N, C-alpha and C positions, 0 to 999 in steps of 0.2 A: 503494500499498500503506500503510496506517496503523499507525503506531507511536505509541504514548503512553508518557512518559518521566518519571517523578515524581520530584521533589528534595524537599531543606528539611526532613527530617525529624531528629529527634535525642532526645537526653536533656533534659528540663526540669524544673524543681521544680513543684509544684503553684502556680497563680496565675501561671505565666508565660506565655510568646506562643512561638509559631513560625509561619512563613510558608511553605507547602507551593505548589510548582511544580511544574506539567505541562506538558511541551513537546510538541507535537502534529506529527506529518507527516502528508503527504497531503492532499489538497484536499477542500472542503466543509465546513471546521471552522465556518466564520462562520456556517453555518446550522444546526448542531448543537445540541441541548441536553445539554447537559454536567454530569458530576455528581462529587462527591466522594464514595468510599464509605470504608469502614472494616471490617477484621475483626479482632476479640482473639481472642487463643489459646480453642479450643471453642464459640467462636460463629460463628454467620453471618454472612457479608457484608451490611453494611446501608447505605442511601443515606444520608448524613448533609446533604448540600447540593446541590442544583440550579440551574441557571441556561440562560435561553433564550438566543438570539442577541441579542435586544433589550435585555437585561440583568435582567429580571424575575428575580427568585429566591427558593428555598423550603428551608426548612431543617427537618430533624428537632427535635422538641421537646427533645430533650437536649442539643442545641447552639443553640440560637435565642437570639440575644441576646450570643453570646460567639464564633462563627464568621462570617465573613464570604468569601463564594465572589464571584469576580469573573473577567472575562476582558478580554484583548487580542486583537481578530478578527485586526488586521494583523500580531501576530507569532506567532499561533497559541498563546497560551500560557492556562493557567487558574490559577487562584490559590486559595488558601485561607487566610485570616488565621485563627489560632486565638488568641483571647486568654482568659485565666483559666481555664487549661488545669486540669484535675482527674485524678486516678489512672485514673478510668474510661474517660478518654479514651485510654488507651494501648491502641494497634493498630498494624497495617500499614494505612496510608491509601493508596488508590488513585483514580486519576482513569478515567474511560469516558464515554461517551456515556450519556443516560439516556433510555429504557431501556439498560442496559449491553448492548453486542456481546462474546459470548464471547471472540472470537479478539483481542479488542482488549487485554484485560486484559495489563497490564505487571507488573514487578516489584515496584512499591509502595516505599512510602518507610516506615520504621518510628518511630513517635512512643512514645517512652516518656515518663510521667509521674510522678516518685518522687522523693523528699526521700532 
């Protein structure tokens, strides 16, 4: 059974940084393409960063150059380093496979960027 648990969110000032973590249970993680998603109030959930098993990455234009996705296949962990945060990055952030599997959605972690 697959379970994804996100952590690391919080309140940060504009220009600050946060590092999100996602712990993955269940077998097969090393073969999956993974992604970080976010959902702001009143908006649809969107994919902001993806990473394949071998480490190649892709990013939404809105976060390119500021966010870095990475993974540790041995520890079954996914990470999102977020730098130069902006108020528009405020959202609940989730990890999931890419494309996402509906039953894998976890609780997410809230990121709030505000002065």
